[in-house]
Backbone as ProteinMPNN parsed JSONL, in Angstrom:
{"seq_chain_A": "MTGPVAAPLRVALLAFDDVEALDLAGPYEVFTTAVRMAARLTPGAVAPFAVHCVARTSQAVRARAGLRVWPDAGFADAAQPDVLIVPGGVVDAARRCPDTLAWIARAASGARMTASVCTGAFLLADAGVLTSGEATTHWEDIAELRAQCPHLQVREGVRWVAQPGGRLYTSAGISAGIDLSLHLVERLAGRALALRTARQMDYAWTDNPQPAQPAA", "coords_chain_A": {"N_chain_A": [[1.107, -1.198, -0.208], [0.464, 1.95, -0.803], [0.798, 5.757, -1.158], [-1.96, 8.294, -0.478], [-4.083, 8.301, 1.821], [-7.947, 6.841, 3.729], [-7.802, 7.564, 6.258], [-5.818, 7.713, 8.672], [-3.198, 5.368, 9.133], [-3.56, 3.016, 12.269], [-1.008, 2.501, 14.616], [0.511, 0.623, 16.445], [2.82, 0.566, 19.306], [4.183, -1.578, 22.013], [4.629, -1.328, 25.027], [6.281, -1.862, 28.191], [7.575, -2.935, 31.459], [11.04, -2.922, 31.522], [11.427, -2.694, 28.921], [13.655, -1.979, 26.398], [14.771, 1.192, 25.599], [15.506, 2.726, 23.064], [14.38, 0.633, 21.276], [11.828, 1.448, 21.439], [11.216, 3.49, 21.269], [13.191, 4.343, 19.125], [11.593, 3.09, 16.696], [8.92, 4.912, 17.076], [9.773, 7.23, 16.661], [10.231, 7.095, 14.345], [7.981, 6.794, 12.834], [6.16, 8.79, 14.202], [7.634, 11.145, 13.228], [7.66, 10.71, 10.265], [4.502, 11.306, 10.102], [4.433, 13.91, 10.258], [5.976, 15.067, 8.408], [4.745, 13.917, 5.901], [2.671, 16.105, 6.055], [4.139, 18.218, 5.523], [4.878, 17.419, 3.212], [2.875, 17.107, 1.651], [0.377, 18.897, 2.408], [-2.635, 19.365, 3.85], [-3.219, 16.899, 3.517], [-4.613, 13.391, 4.456], [-3.136, 12.148, 7.663], [-0.435, 9.507, 7.812], [-0.264, 7.836, 9.564], [-1.206, 7.153, 12.758], [0.068, 7.328, 15.91], [0.33, 5.114, 18.64], [1.191, 4.268, 22.172], [0.929, 1.221, 23.703], [0.138, -0.776, 26.697], [0.033, -3.152, 29.618], [-1.613, -1.872, 31.114], [-2.653, 1.235, 31.647], [-0.97, 2.648, 33.671], [2.53, 4.191, 34.361], [5.421, 2.405, 32.911], [8.169, 1.162, 33.291], [10.894, 1.626, 31.553], [14.233, 0.083, 30.441], [16.526, 1.126, 30.926], [15.779, 3.009, 33.346], [14.188, 5.118, 31.858], [10.57, 6.391, 32.121], [7.567, 5.653, 30.579], [4.544, 6.48, 29.553], [1.665, 4.979, 28.617], [-0.469, 5.129, 26.189], [-3.134, 3.547, 25.634], [-4.26, 0.772, 27.763], [-4.643, -2.636, 27.375], [-7.103, -3.596, 27.566], [-8.715, -1.709, 26.351], [-7.409, -0.583, 24.014], [-7.039, -0.134, 20.868], [-7.593, -2.212, 18.119], [-4.312, -2.583, 16.163], [-3.431, -1.053, 12.915], [-0.834, -2.112, 12.238], [1.882, -3.083, 14.046], [4.318, -3.079, 16.828], [6.606, -4.865, 18.173], [8.861, -4.449, 20.666], [12.165, -5.008, 21.943], [14.358, -5.808, 24.717], [14.842, -6.617, 28.214], [13.179, -9.111, 27.973], [11.846, -10.923, 29.874], [10.038, -10.93, 32.306], [8.128, -10.163, 30.956], [7.449, -12.092, 29.045], [6.357, -13.814, 30.881], [3.928, -12.802, 31.192], [0.726, -13.432, 30.888], [-1.28, -11.743, 29.816], [0.04, -9.688, 28.829], [0.928, -11.783, 26.174], [-1.351, -12.762, 25.076], [-2.689, -10.555, 24.447], [-0.685, -9.633, 22.077], [-0.918, -11.667, 20.18], [-3.677, -11.341, 19.964], [-3.853, -8.36, 18.907], [-1.919, -8.618, 16.761], [-3.328, -10.756, 14.797], [-5.133, -9.223, 13.296], [-3.512, -7.027, 12.341], [-2.169, -5.191, 10.0], [0.425, -5.554, 9.126], [3.093, -6.91, 11.225], [5.664, -6.54, 13.685], [8.502, -7.013, 15.249], [11.38, -5.894, 17.279], [14.724, -6.973, 18.174], [14.85, -8.712, 21.126], [12.367, -8.925, 20.958], [11.07, -10.376, 19.215], [11.138, -12.961, 20.552], [8.872, -12.997, 22.483], [7.176, -12.604, 20.12], [6.991, -15.349, 19.395], [6.171, -16.233, 21.574], [3.75, -15.931, 21.974], [2.7, -17.303, 19.693], [2.637, -16.417, 17.413], [4.963, -15.702, 15.463], [5.676, -18.388, 13.967], [7.086, -20.042, 12.162], [9.171, -20.19, 9.558], [11.761, -17.529, 8.443], [13.477, -15.591, 10.705], [15.028, -13.045, 13.019], [17.248, -11.722, 15.388], [18.416, -10.02, 18.326], [22.346, -9.86, 17.962], [23.782, -11.056, 20.033], [21.734, -12.723, 20.921], [20.962, -14.467, 19.494], [22.068, -16.923, 19.769], [20.326, -18.129, 21.714], [17.736, -17.805, 20.416], [18.136, -19.797, 18.709], [17.819, -21.893, 19.643], [15.82, -22.055, 21.724], [13.455, -21.863, 20.223], [13.751, -24.17, 17.987], [11.762, -24.909, 15.327], [12.036, -21.969, 13.95], [13.7, -20.287, 11.135], [17.052, -19.349, 11.913], [18.402, -16.285, 11.287], [21.467, -14.774, 10.911], [23.281, -11.656, 11.014], [21.733, -10.094, 9.745], [20.027, -6.866, 9.251], [17.16, -7.176, 9.098], [14.747, -9.016, 8.984], [12.076, -10.347, 6.362], [9.068, -12.227, 6.287], [7.337, -14.32, 3.613], [4.927, -12.633, 2.17], [5.047, -10.305, 3.257], [3.563, -9.675, 6.137], [4.789, -9.94, 8.2], [7.389, -9.11, 10.306], [11.157, -9.422, 11.735], [13.472, -7.793, 13.344], [17.132, -6.925, 13.694], [19.378, -5.794, 16.374], [18.207, -3.255, 18.2], [18.56, -0.525, 17.075], [18.492, -1.309, 14.48], [16.097, -1.559, 14.122], [14.754, 0.963, 13.97], [15.872, 1.359, 11.007], [14.185, -0.744, 10.441], [11.965, 0.1, 10.651], [11.587, 2.147, 9.208], [12.073, 1.215, 6.533], [8.904, -0.155, 6.662], [7.762, 2.125, 6.624], [7.629, 3.5, 3.787], [6.935, 0.764, 2.578], [4.105, 1.2, 3.26], [3.473, 3.913, 2.717], [4.753, 4.95, 0.79], [8.046, 5.797, -0.98], [8.945, 8.308, -0.927], [8.253, 9.219, 1.221], [9.613, 8.145, 3.35], [12.165, 8.078, 2.578], [12.385, 11.367, 3.369], [11.866, 11.255, 5.794], [13.704, 9.688, 7.166], [15.771, 11.528, 6.563], [14.896, 13.871, 7.897], [15.457, 12.855, 10.181], [17.996, 13.058, 10.01], [19.511, 10.577, 9.819], [21.37, 8.081, 8.844], [19.848, 5.709, 6.661], [19.7, 2.45, 6.47], [18.714, 1.065, 3.746], [18.201, -1.623, 2.936], [17.768, -5.184, 3.835], [20.705, -5.527, 4.835], [24.402, -6.944, 5.747], [24.647, -6.566, 8.944], [26.367, -4.572, 11.239], [29.783, -6.278, 12.476], [30.059, -8.293, 15.312], [31.682, -6.109, 18.239]], "CA_chain_A": [[0.107, -0.459, 0.038], [1.424, 3.826, -0.638], [-0.194, 6.731, -1.517], [-3.155, 9.145, 0.324], [-5.126, 6.952, 2.606], [-8.646, 7.416, 3.71], [-7.478, 7.146, 7.454], [-4.605, 7.016, 9.277], [-3.314, 3.855, 9.754], [-2.997, 2.628, 13.5], [0.288, 1.915, 14.531], [0.733, 0.553, 18.031], [3.971, -0.015, 20.03], [4.004, -2.274, 22.95], [5.318, -1.056, 26.271], [6.398, -3.17, 28.993], [8.558, -2.492, 32.101], [12.304, -3.109, 30.937], [11.71, -2.497, 27.698], [14.651, -1.455, 25.492], [14.125, 2.587, 25.158], [15.817, 2.548, 21.761], [13.632, -0.37, 20.651], [10.539, 1.344, 21.63], [11.875, 5.048, 21.064], [13.348, 4.333, 17.579], [9.898, 3.017, 16.058], [8.27, 5.827, 17.521], [10.299, 8.403, 15.991], [10.15, 7.044, 12.943], [6.253, 7.241, 12.822], [5.346, 10.159, 14.379], [8.246, 12.263, 12.206], [6.435, 10.945, 8.963], [3.549, 12.231, 9.982], [5.07, 15.472, 10.265], [6.884, 15.195, 7.274], [4.071, 14.112, 5.142], [2.012, 17.401, 6.341], [5.372, 19.146, 4.646], [5.329, 16.915, 1.365], [1.517, 17.233, 0.995], [-0.353, 19.778, 3.278], [-3.894, 18.983, 4.135], [-3.678, 15.29, 3.355], [-4.555, 12.999, 5.81], [-2.361, 11.824, 7.78], [-0.954, 8.648, 7.326], [-0.231, 7.109, 10.841], [-2.101, 7.577, 14.211], [0.567, 6.452, 16.475], [0.079, 5.053, 20.006], [1.583, 3.206, 22.772], [-0.038, 0.297, 24.561], [0.65, -1.27, 27.983], [-0.942, -3.859, 30.061], [-2.564, -1.212, 31.781], [-2.653, 2.665, 31.355], [0.067, 2.935, 34.519], [3.692, 4.282, 33.664], [5.988, 1.162, 32.855], [9.634, 1.699, 33.234], [12.019, 1.506, 30.367], [15.258, -0.813, 30.774], [17.396, 2.239, 31.24], [14.816, 3.7, 33.813], [13.215, 5.691, 31.533], [9.0, 6.323, 32.221], [6.678, 5.577, 29.391], [2.841, 6.697, 29.929], [1.018, 4.822, 27.432], [-1.854, 5.58, 25.734], [-4.011, 3.001, 26.288], [-4.27, -0.226, 27.945], [-4.97, -3.925, 26.663], [-8.532, -3.827, 27.615], [-9.192, -0.598, 25.833], [-6.645, -0.268, 23.084], [-7.944, -0.1, 19.582], [-6.921, -3.099, 16.876], [-4.037, -1.586, 15.047], [-2.93, -1.813, 11.575], [0.774, -1.791, 12.418], [1.79, -3.922, 15.456], [5.613, -3.416, 16.499], [7.119, -5.529, 19.362], [10.137, -4.074, 20.957], [12.692, -5.96, 23.24], [14.918, -5.406, 25.907], [14.948, -7.405, 29.04], [11.571, -9.701, 28.239], [11.498, -12.127, 31.225], [8.36, -10.232, 32.797], [6.345, -10.088, 29.419], [7.102, -13.869, 28.598], [5.539, -14.889, 31.636], [2.673, -12.32, 31.504], [-0.657, -14.249, 30.475], [-2.201, -11.296, 29.254], [0.802, -9.957, 27.256], [1.268, -12.552, 25.069], [-2.851, -12.984, 24.779], [-2.799, -9.161, 23.459], [-0.143, -9.609, 20.997], [-1.696, -12.493, 19.636], [-4.53, -10.61, 19.227], [-3.353, -7.364, 17.772], [-1.23, -9.406, 15.115], [-4.321, -11.141, 14.162], [-6.088, -8.665, 12.728], [-3.359, -6.692, 11.766], [-1.586, -5.672, 8.353], [1.768, -6.14, 9.83], [3.244, -7.202, 12.518], [7.149, -6.269, 13.484], [9.506, -7.153, 16.16], [12.704, -5.765, 17.315], [15.252, -7.194, 19.357], [14.257, -9.272, 21.508], [10.853, -8.7, 20.831], [11.069, -11.984, 18.876], [10.769, -14.026, 21.52], [7.551, -12.643, 22.573], [6.291, -13.24, 19.021], [7.307, -16.265, 19.037], [5.421, -17.404, 22.733], [2.593, -15.603, 21.462], [2.114, -18.182, 18.948], [2.795, -15.178, 15.91], [5.791, -16.033, 14.991], [5.75, -20.41, 14.078], [7.573, -20.689, 11.278], [10.3, -19.242, 8.247], [13.143, -16.984, 8.838], [13.736, -14.988, 12.014], [16.245, -12.285, 13.241], [17.119, -10.92, 16.622], [19.366, -8.916, 18.195], [23.269, -10.705, 17.487], [23.952, -11.81, 21.592], [20.511, -13.756, 21.59], [20.891, -15.52, 18.22], [22.251, -19.034, 19.817], [19.245, -18.429, 22.306], [16.653, -18.318, 19.846], [17.884, -20.902, 17.536], [17.794, -23.271, 21.267], [14.178, -22.367, 22.138], [12.851, -21.701, 19.041], [14.08, -24.722, 16.43], [10.98, -24.442, 14.471], [12.579, -21.088, 13.386], [15.083, -20.23, 10.561], [17.2, -18.171, 12.39], [19.06, -15.541, 10.221], [22.493, -14.022, 11.539], [24.161, -10.805, 10.3], [21.092, -8.913, 8.69], [19.736, -6.09, 9.684], [15.713, -7.471, 8.936], [14.031, -10.099, 7.801], [10.498, -10.251, 6.126], [8.5, -13.271, 5.777], [6.68, -14.137, 2.86], [3.714, -11.573, 1.963], [5.139, -9.147, 3.707], [2.955, -9.25, 6.654], [5.36, -10.115, 9.338], [8.8, -9.146, 10.025], [11.996, -9.434, 12.69], [14.571, -7.36, 12.649], [18.069, -7.298, 15.154], [19.005, -5.252, 17.881], [18.39, -2.03, 19.089], [18.981, 0.711, 16.031], [17.996, -2.178, 13.283], [14.521, -1.031, 14.405], [14.538, 2.097, 12.942], [15.99, 0.731, 9.786], [13.001, -2.097, 9.655], [10.453, 1.102, 10.619], [11.8, 3.119, 7.732], [10.921, 0.228, 5.224], [7.48, -0.287, 6.656], [6.79, 3.882, 6.424], [8.1, 2.571, 2.571], [5.856, -0.06, 1.856], [3.085, 1.803, 3.381], [3.446, 5.352, 2.531], [5.813, 5.755, -0.037], [9.598, 5.763, -0.7], [9.661, 9.896, -1.032], [7.802, 9.844, 2.45], [10.536, 7.185, 3.859], [13.567, 9.165, 2.523], [12.486, 12.667, 3.935], [11.906, 11.248, 7.418], [15.227, 9.783, 7.579], [16.708, 12.663, 6.493], [14.723, 14.723, 8.982], [16.118, 12.509, 11.761], [19.766, 12.947, 10.257], [19.604, 8.916, 10.176], [21.794, 6.82, 7.913], [19.283, 4.36, 6.698], [20.169, 1.174, 5.736], [17.597, 0.454, 3.465], [17.938, -3.527, 2.721], [18.723, -5.826, 5.393], [22.847, -5.994, 4.386], [24.455, -8.008, 6.689], [24.716, -5.743, 9.914], [28.153, -4.616, 11.788], [30.256, -7.372, 13.272], [30.185, -7.6, 17.176], [33.124, -5.794, 18.891]], "C_chain_A": [[0.597, 1.499, 0.336], [-0.042, 4.355, -1.112], [-0.664, 7.192, -0.412], [-3.809, 7.597, 1.359], [-6.144, 7.799, 3.29], [-8.597, 8.116, 5.309], [-6.722, 6.955, 8.127], [-4.475, 5.854, 9.747], [-2.808, 3.881, 11.366], [-1.544, 1.819, 13.595], [0.528, 1.73, 16.236], [1.999, -0.277, 18.381], [3.683, -0.313, 21.585], [4.686, -1.685, 23.709], [5.593, -2.104, 27.089], [7.156, -2.642, 29.983], [10.116, -3.469, 31.819], [12.594, -3.593, 29.99], [12.796, -1.638, 26.87], [14.248, -0.062, 25.116], [14.28, 3.078, 23.808], [14.642, 1.848, 20.983], [12.17, -0.288, 21.141], [10.42, 2.843, 20.696], [11.896, 4.932, 19.689], [11.84, 4.184, 16.863], [9.003, 4.366, 16.222], [8.187, 6.952, 16.261], [10.253, 8.493, 14.879], [8.652, 7.433, 12.281], [5.746, 8.55, 12.801], [6.355, 11.392, 13.763], [7.978, 11.553, 11.084], [5.343, 11.193, 8.95], [3.613, 13.514, 9.778], [5.705, 15.77, 8.893], [5.782, 14.636, 6.058], [2.919, 15.07, 4.888], [2.618, 18.372, 5.556], [4.904, 18.505, 3.333], [3.774, 17.117, 0.963], [0.353, 17.695, 1.935], [-1.831, 19.626, 2.99], [-4.344, 17.426, 3.899], [-4.159, 14.993, 4.215], [-3.496, 12.024, 5.978], [-1.955, 10.177, 7.815], [-0.92, 7.763, 8.501], [-1.029, 7.942, 12.035], [-0.785, 6.756, 14.992], [0.303, 6.263, 18.326], [0.914, 3.718, 20.476], [0.52, 2.403, 23.818], [0.545, -0.645, 25.822], [-0.228, -2.408, 28.319], [-2.342, -3.281, 31.05], [-2.219, 0.526, 31.817], [-1.412, 3.805, 32.293], [1.102, 3.219, 33.596], [4.253, 3.114, 33.735], [7.721, 2.07, 32.554], [10.739, 0.964, 32.247], [13.41, 0.588, 31.186], [16.399, 0.724, 31.641], [16.662, 2.953, 32.287], [13.694, 5.106, 33.08], [11.873, 6.08, 31.606], [8.436, 6.663, 31.223], [5.765, 5.834, 29.972], [2.485, 6.382, 28.757], [-0.477, 5.547, 27.234], [-2.938, 5.088, 26.102], [-3.375, 1.704, 26.715], [-4.603, -1.36, 27.388], [-6.259, -3.755, 26.834], [-9.124, -2.826, 26.577], [-8.514, -0.131, 24.563], [-7.446, -0.896, 21.615], [-7.264, -1.012, 18.724], [-6.083, -2.19, 15.624], [-4.158, -2.1, 13.892], [-1.329, -2.314, 11.578], [0.977, -2.148, 13.778], [3.449, -3.614, 15.541], [5.401, -3.319, 18.125], [8.515, -5.339, 19.859], [10.677, -5.096, 22.036], [12.907, -5.388, 24.211], [15.024, -6.851, 27.133], [13.291, -8.217, 29.04], [11.469, -10.931, 29.008], [10.306, -12.106, 31.503], [7.584, -10.684, 31.949], [6.567, -11.069, 29.372], [6.489, -14.544, 29.164], [4.387, -14.523, 31.655], [1.654, -13.231, 30.619], [-1.258, -12.994, 29.156], [-1.44, -10.298, 28.554], [0.887, -10.03, 26.013], [-0.992, -12.674, 24.331], [-3.24, -11.707, 23.869], [-1.453, -9.434, 22.393], [-0.603, -10.746, 20.066], [-2.679, -11.927, 19.241], [-4.417, -9.135, 18.152], [-3.064, -7.832, 16.426], [-2.35, -9.963, 14.313], [-4.917, -10.316, 13.389], [-5.216, -6.867, 12.578], [-2.612, -6.64, 10.151], [-0.413, -6.189, 8.601], [2.325, -6.084, 11.071], [4.994, -7.22, 12.322], [7.667, -6.76, 15.326], [11.032, -6.687, 16.066], [13.612, -6.313, 18.456], [14.866, -8.353, 19.554], [12.565, -9.453, 21.713], [10.658, -10.348, 20.043], [10.522, -13.183, 19.752], [9.086, -13.902, 22.379], [6.418, -12.805, 21.444], [5.983, -14.317, 18.79], [6.701, -16.989, 20.248], [4.584, -16.694, 22.546], [1.865, -16.144, 20.41], [2.21, -16.959, 17.302], [3.877, -15.769, 15.0], [6.174, -17.721, 15.087], [6.55, -20.929, 13.409], [8.387, -19.846, 10.384], [11.425, -18.656, 8.91], [12.72, -15.935, 9.943], [14.931, -14.005, 12.227], [16.325, -12.019, 14.573], [18.493, -10.123, 16.626], [21.289, -10.119, 18.552], [23.465, -11.732, 19.211], [22.829, -12.902, 21.678], [20.239, -14.614, 20.386], [20.687, -16.718, 19.08], [20.58, -18.873, 20.8], [18.107, -18.759, 21.65], [16.331, -19.357, 19.361], [17.384, -22.254, 18.669], [16.836, -23.086, 21.493], [13.277, -21.917, 20.761], [13.138, -22.838, 17.509], [13.285, -24.974, 15.374], [11.612, -23.17, 13.311], [13.968, -20.826, 12.476], [15.831, -19.09, 10.759], [18.704, -17.328, 11.934], [20.556, -14.833, 10.988], [23.492, -13.116, 10.682], [23.015, -10.154, 9.186], [20.57, -7.958, 9.766], [17.631, -6.06, 10.104], [15.381, -8.335, 8.641], [12.653, -9.813, 7.905], [10.255, -11.683, 5.863], [7.454, -13.373, 4.68], [5.387, -13.501, 2.69], [3.671, -10.724, 2.63], [4.528, -8.408, 4.855], [3.897, -9.567, 8.385], [7.039, -9.883, 9.349], [9.566, -9.434, 11.608], [12.942, -8.387, 12.278], [15.877, -7.5, 14.067], [17.91, -6.389, 16.238], [19.135, -3.664, 17.638], [18.141, -1.131, 17.663], [18.278, -0.276, 14.544], [16.584, -1.605, 13.451], [13.827, 0.076, 13.896], [14.648, 2.048, 11.379], [14.804, 0.314, 9.394], [11.485, -0.737, 9.447], [10.468, 1.922, 9.42], [11.168, 2.079, 6.462], [9.214, -0.173, 5.427], [6.611, 1.061, 6.326], [6.986, 3.343, 3.88], [7.266, 2.138, 2.063], [4.184, 0.471, 1.947], [2.71, 3.126, 2.612], [4.122, 5.854, 1.572], [7.211, 5.465, 0.173], [9.795, 7.144, -0.362], [9.559, 10.035, 0.459], [9.089, 9.112, 3.798], [12.162, 7.844, 3.875], [13.287, 10.546, 2.952], [12.269, 12.019, 5.387], [13.265, 10.894, 8.052], [16.179, 11.016, 7.451], [15.841, 13.84, 7.428], [15.332, 14.244, 10.38], [17.182, 12.226, 11.431], [20.254, 11.627, 10.597], [19.713, 8.481, 8.931], [20.652, 5.58, 7.649], [19.485, 3.774, 5.967], [18.936, 0.73, 5.261], [16.949, -0.542, 2.265], [18.024, -4.108, 3.837], [20.044, -6.033, 4.98], [23.158, -6.248, 5.592], [24.87, -6.493, 7.577], [26.525, -5.584, 10.215], [28.308, -5.941, 12.473], [30.493, -6.9, 14.349], [31.146, -7.186, 17.293], [33.338, -6.995, 19.819]], "O_chain_A": [[0.933, 2.057, 1.381], [-1.172, 3.915, -1.32], [-0.17, 6.83, 0.656], [-3.821, 6.366, 1.35], [-5.915, 8.976, 3.567], [-9.289, 9.106, 5.547], [-6.691, 5.772, 8.462], [-5.231, 5.276, 10.526], [-1.868, 4.588, 11.728], [-1.114, 0.883, 12.921], [0.685, 2.646, 17.043], [2.255, -1.407, 17.967], [3.089, 0.486, 22.31], [5.71, -1.304, 23.142], [5.203, -3.233, 26.792], [7.664, -1.604, 29.558], [10.101, -4.691, 31.964], [13.437, -4.459, 29.754], [12.552, -0.433, 26.805], [13.348, -0.009, 24.278], [13.393, 3.772, 23.31], [14.013, 2.471, 20.127], [11.407, -1.242, 21.291], [9.703, 3.108, 19.731], [10.94, 5.28, 18.996], [11.122, 5.14, 16.571], [8.39, 4.733, 15.22], [7.35, 7.353, 15.453], [10.227, 9.546, 14.241], [8.407, 8.247, 11.39], [5.178, 9.22, 11.939], [5.921, 12.544, 13.801], [8.332, 12.499, 10.381], [4.848, 11.379, 7.838], [2.797, 14.142, 9.104], [5.823, 16.931, 8.503], [6.154, 15.117, 4.988], [2.252, 15.023, 3.854], [1.983, 19.246, 4.965], [4.558, 19.248, 2.415], [3.572, 17.302, -0.237], [-0.556, 16.909, 2.204], [-2.201, 19.779, 1.826], [-5.453, 16.915, 4.05], [-4.396, 15.848, 5.069], [-2.994, 11.299, 5.119], [-2.918, 9.411, 7.845], [-1.673, 6.795, 8.394], [-1.328, 9.135, 12.068], [-0.624, 5.575, 14.685], [0.127, 7.212, 19.09], [1.231, 2.699, 19.862], [-0.396, 2.87, 24.495], [1.606, -1.223, 25.589], [-1.137, -2.726, 27.552], [-3.386, -3.776, 31.475], [-1.06, 0.725, 32.18], [-1.04, 4.95, 32.035], [1.053, 2.859, 32.42], [3.763, 2.431, 34.634], [8.135, 3.051, 31.936], [11.233, -0.156, 32.38], [13.475, 0.508, 32.412], [16.745, 0.934, 32.803], [17.062, 4.102, 32.102], [12.803, 5.768, 33.612], [11.764, 6.29, 30.398], [8.586, 7.799, 30.774], [5.833, 5.505, 31.157], [2.753, 7.105, 27.797], [-1.231, 6.227, 27.931], [-3.763, 5.728, 26.755], [-2.264, 1.379, 26.298], [-5.154, -0.971, 26.359], [-6.719, -3.787, 25.693], [-10.096, -3.234, 25.941], [-9.093, 0.791, 23.989], [-8.202, -1.857, 21.475], [-6.124, -0.618, 18.482], [-6.53, -1.516, 14.697], [-4.712, -3.162, 13.61], [-0.901, -2.964, 10.624], [0.323, -1.593, 14.661], [4.059, -3.825, 14.493], [4.78, -2.609, 18.915], [9.362, -6.123, 19.429], [9.997, -5.801, 22.782], [12.136, -4.594, 24.749], [15.283, -7.986, 26.734], [12.42, -7.986, 29.878], [10.914, -11.92, 28.531], [9.489, -12.955, 31.147], [6.599, -11.412, 32.069], [5.551, -11.587, 29.835], [5.985, -15.586, 28.744], [3.525, -15.334, 31.992], [2.09, -13.683, 29.56], [-1.555, -13.246, 27.988], [-2.037, -9.843, 27.578], [0.924, -9.216, 25.091], [-1.461, -12.621, 23.194], [-3.913, -11.763, 22.84], [-2.086, -9.088, 21.395], [-0.552, -10.381, 18.891], [-2.776, -11.885, 18.015], [-4.807, -8.988, 16.994], [-3.635, -7.61, 15.358], [-2.363, -9.664, 13.119], [-5.397, -10.958, 12.455], [-5.833, -5.804, 12.649], [-2.492, -7.573, 9.358], [-0.208, -7.357, 8.27], [2.019, -5.235, 11.908], [5.592, -7.664, 11.342], [6.961, -6.713, 16.334], [11.784, -6.955, 15.128], [13.271, -6.117, 19.622], [14.539, -9.117, 18.647], [11.884, -10.053, 22.544], [10.051, -11.28, 20.57], [9.673, -14.05, 19.539], [8.406, -14.865, 22.732], [5.222, -13.037, 21.622], [4.976, -14.604, 18.143], [6.625, -18.216, 20.179], [4.273, -16.616, 23.735], [0.736, -15.768, 20.094], [1.585, -17.173, 16.263], [3.617, -16.26, 13.902], [6.795, -18.233, 16.018], [6.944, -22.07, 13.653], [8.213, -18.636, 10.53], [11.996, -19.216, 9.845], [11.564, -15.512, 9.95], [15.899, -14.231, 11.501], [15.21, -12.093, 15.09], [19.274, -9.747, 15.752], [21.241, -11.045, 19.361], [23.255, -12.94, 19.313], [22.969, -13.875, 22.418], [19.302, -15.413, 20.373], [19.655, -17.379, 19.202], [19.689, -19.635, 20.423], [17.425, -19.724, 21.995], [15.245, -19.934, 19.3], [16.743, -23.273, 18.412], [16.327, -24.199, 21.627], [12.09, -21.685, 20.988], [12.867, -22.528, 16.349], [13.878, -25.29, 14.342], [11.656, -23.359, 12.095], [15.093, -21.07, 12.913], [15.623, -18.032, 10.165], [19.838, -17.717, 12.215], [20.168, -14.207, 11.974], [24.307, -13.564, 9.875], [23.312, -9.796, 8.046], [20.657, -8.201, 10.97], [17.0, -5.365, 10.901], [15.896, -8.637, 7.565], [12.045, -9.315, 8.852], [11.109, -12.349, 5.278], [6.59, -12.498, 4.74], [4.559, -14.145, 3.333], [2.61, -10.145, 2.865], [4.611, -7.187, 4.99], [3.419, -9.326, 9.494], [7.801, -10.401, 8.532], [8.848, -9.639, 12.587], [13.192, -8.116, 11.103], [15.633, -8.027, 15.153], [16.893, -6.145, 16.887], [20.006, -3.061, 17.011], [16.995, -1.381, 17.288], [17.598, 0.303, 13.697], [16.121, -1.145, 12.408], [12.664, 0.153, 13.5], [13.815, 2.526, 10.609], [14.26, 0.696, 8.358], [10.55, -0.642, 8.651], [9.484, 2.289, 8.778], [10.168, 2.185, 5.752], [8.453, -0.428, 4.494], [5.441, 1.189, 5.963], [6.132, 2.924, 3.099], [6.661, 2.718, 1.161], [3.297, 0.279, 1.115], [1.667, 3.243, 1.969], [4.178, 7.07, 1.394], [7.633, 4.988, 1.227], [10.703, 7.392, 0.431], [10.382, 10.705, 1.083], [9.289, 9.605, 4.909], [12.981, 8.015, 4.777], [14.368, 11.129, 2.869], [12.796, 12.76, 6.217], [13.833, 11.434, 9.001], [17.132, 11.318, 8.168], [16.504, 14.869, 7.559], [15.611, 14.93, 11.364], [17.767, 11.344, 12.059], [21.153, 11.418, 11.413], [18.833, 8.396, 8.074], [20.622, 4.604, 8.399], [19.544, 4.127, 4.789], [18.124, 0.141, 5.975], [16.076, -0.517, 1.398], [18.372, -3.496, 4.847], [20.267, -7.23, 4.793], [22.435, -5.915, 6.531], [25.31, -5.499, 7.0], [27.5, -6.146, 9.715], [27.388, -6.613, 12.94], [30.909, -5.783, 14.656], [31.968, -7.675, 16.518], [34.367, -7.081, 20.49]]}, "name": "protein", "num_of_chains": 1, "seq": "MTGPVAAPLRVALLAFDDVEALDLAGPYEVFTTAVRMAARLTPGAVAPFAVHCVARTSQAVRARAGLRVWPDAGFADAAQPDVLIVPGGVVDAARRCPDTLAWIARAASGARMTASVCTGAFLLADAGVLTSGEATTHWEDIAELRAQCPHLQVREGVRWVAQPGGRLYTSAGISAGIDLSLHLVERLAGRALALRTARQMDYAWTDNPQPAQPAA"}
């Protein structure tokens, strides 16, 4: 899908305690910047995206680095998203939370696109969304994803992986989520907007899943 939209596409970003701050904030910045840049490129047009953070409740969550995030909605009252972004971080508690996994599964089932950043791939797998095919995650967690999810073809050294059909994506660690989010903007609203968004962010966009930089 590209070009003008009749109504903004709803982009939901999952927030949870110990989420990696940039896993959440990077995609948030991409989609919200895209809204601002779309208004400059096509004044008066409908905004391409409406971006929201969703958590188990509407109370603040504490990111891994201590940043507090106030979600826009809790699971009980969140609208069905068109695009679901599941960030990573320290995901142990989120993986043990039935409400979190159930909401991910429900949101993904009705979304046009679902994507994970970093260790968010584990949440997609636990929620029954990521069940087969290729996937990736942060380079430190590749071996663990392979061990825990032998049904997946876990790829190493790529920025992101798109499964056939273009509905399910996984990305490598942290900054790779920005690359993937810009790719989603391109797919949903056109390359011109993705390029303008990256330019506005002063971000050197890796616009295809080239090999990631080797680990130090």
